[in-house]
C-alpha positions in Angstrom: -60.4 7.7 -7.0 -58.5 6.7 -10.1 -60.3 5.8 -13.3 -58.2 4.9 -16.1 -60.6 5.0 -19.1 -58.6 3.1 -22.5 -59.1 5.2 -25.4 -56.7 6.7 -28.1 -55.2 8.8 -25.2 -55.5 6.4 -22.2 -56.7 9.1 -20.1 -56.9 8.8 -16.0 -59.5 10.5 -14.5 -59.3 11.4 -10.4 -62.4 11.5 -8.9 -62.5 13.7 -6.0 -65.6 13.5 -3.4 -66.4 15.6 -0.8 -69.3 14.8 1.8 -71.1 18.0 0.5 -70.0 17.3 -3.5 -70.4 14.7 -6.1 -67.1 13.4 -7.4 -66.1 15.9 -9.8 -63.6 14.0 -12.6 -60.1 16.0 -13.1 -57.7 14.4 -15.9 -54.5 13.4 -14.1 -51.0 14.5 -15.7 -47.3 14.3 -14.9 -46.2 17.1 -13.1 -43.4 18.9 -15.5 -40.9 19.6 -12.7 -40.9 15.6 -12.5 -39.9 14.8 -16.1 -36.9 16.0 -18.3 -39.1 15.6 -21.5 -42.7 15.5 -22.5 -44.7 12.2 -21.2 -46.1 9.8 -23.5 -49.7 8.6 -23.4 -50.7 6.5 -20.1 -50.8 2.9 -20.1 -51.8 -0.3 -18.0 -52.3 -3.9 -18.2 -50.9 -6.3 -20.5 -48.3 -7.7 -18.4 -45.6 -5.9 -19.1 -44.1 -2.4 -18.0 -44.0 0.4 -20.9 -42.9 4.1 -20.9 -46.8 4.3 -20.1 -47.0 2.5 -16.7 -44.2 4.4 -16.0 -45.5 8.1 -16.8 -48.5 6.8 -15.1 -46.9 5.8 -12.1 -45.1 8.9 -11.6 -48.7 10.7 -12.0 -50.3 8.3 -9.6 -47.4 8.7 -7.1 -47.0 12.5 -6.9 -50.9 12.9 -7.0 -50.8 10.7 -3.6 -47.6 11.4 -2.0 -46.7 15.4 -3.4 -44.6 16.1 -6.2 -42.1 17.3 -3.7 -41.5 14.3 -2.3 -39.2 12.7 -5.0 -37.7 10.1 -2.4 -41.1 8.6 -1.9 -41.7 8.3 -5.8 -38.5 6.8 -6.4 -38.9 4.2 -4.0 -42.3 3.3 -4.9 -42.1 3.5 -8.4 -40.9 0.2 -9.5 -43.8 -1.7 -7.2 -46.6 0.5 -8.6 -45.2 -0.1 -12.1 -45.5 -3.7 -11.9 -48.8 -3.3 -10.4 -50.3 -1.0 -12.5 -48.7 -3.6 -15.7 -50.9 -6.1 -14.2 -54.4 -4.2 -14.3 -56.7 -5.0 -16.9 -56.6 -3.5 -19.9 -59.7 -2.0 -20.9 -60.0 0.3 -17.9 -59.8 0.5 -14.0 -61.1 2.6 -11.1 -59.3 1.9 -7.8 -59.3 4.3 -4.7 -56.4 6.1 -3.3 -57.1 3.5 -0.2 -55.6 0.7 -2.5 -52.7 2.6 -3.4 -51.9 3.3 0.1 -52.3 -0.3 1.6 -49.8 -1.3 -1.3 -48.0 1.5 -0.8 -47.9 0.3 3.3 -47.0 -3.5 2.6 -44.4 -2.7 0.1 -42.7 -0.3 2.8 -43.4 -3.3 5.5 -41.6 -5.7 3.1 -38.8 -3.5 2.5 -38.4 -2.7 6.2 -38.6 -6.7 7.4 -36.0 -7.4 4.9 -33.8 -4.7 6.3 -34.5 -6.0 10.0 -31.2 -8.4 10.6 -32.3 -12.0 11.6 -31.8 -13.1 15.2 -30.9 -16.4 15.3 -31.1 -18.4 18.5 -28.8 -21.2 19.3 -31.2 -24.7 19.6 -29.9 -25.8 22.8 -30.1 -29.5 23.0 -30.8 -29.7 26.9 -33.9 -29.2 28.6 -35.3 -26.1 30.0 -35.0 -26.3 33.6 -38.0 -26.8 35.4 -38.7 -24.2 37.9 -39.3 -26.4 41.1 -42.0 -25.5 44.2 
């Protein structure tokens, strides 16, 4: 579970719960190896993509996919940035299941667009009727 808290630092906490233990919040951060410079504060909402939504997208993708999946992060980054830009500005709470559903929908749409369209010619002749 990811909880965005709108305060001066725009924090995002990751709530990891197990059947044996309650959710322990830990701050989400961008893995240093994924950026060439220090990230700014996270941001979301407002309908526009900002540097803050970019950094938050990288952090969430790295947390869900693993920081070594650079190709996956790169492919999903623009979609997640758009999604985060449209969240309520005052805060959010979203489960990893929602993010994975978004990623699946995006990947399915990309695969569908990449498939060649096979058009079947329309015949002006009626289909033959089998004789018994």
